[in-house]
C-alpha positions, 0 to 999 in steps of 0.5 A: 888330216884325220890326227887333225880331226879326232883332236878337234873332235877331242879338244871340243868334246872336252871344251864346256869341261875345261869353260865350265863354272860353277854357280854361287848365292849372290846379294846385291843390297841397295844401300840406305840412302840408295846411292850405293850396293853391296856385292856378296857371295858365298864360295861353295867350292871346297877350295879357294876359288877366283870367283866373279859377280856381276850386279845390274840396277835400274834408277829412275831414269830412263835406260840408266842402268848402273852395273857392277862387275868385280872378281877375285879370288874367293877362300873356302867356303867364306862368304866375303863383299866383292865391293861396292857401287856407287851411283853416278847421280841417279839413286839406285831403284831395284836389282836388275839381275844379278849372276855369279859364278866362281872357278878353279884359278 
């Protein structure tokens, strides 16, 4: 019983470091015509990492907030276009939220 408790405490104490992600710069750009958006990020780590980007936009329609989430392997120190979101009918008005992170694969 005590061994399980100690293991559980050690596992829980090490969990944040295992699950921590490196925040990265992200650029979510509404493209000309406002019918698509580009998501670009830079991997700040010194090794190839698994990166995820998330951009949320607003439109002129109430409660219509298209969101794009994409993930891929990104080489160290490289800025790449992660993906492009095509609007589904309503033009994109502004960026609401943007987040990204990179982790060891």
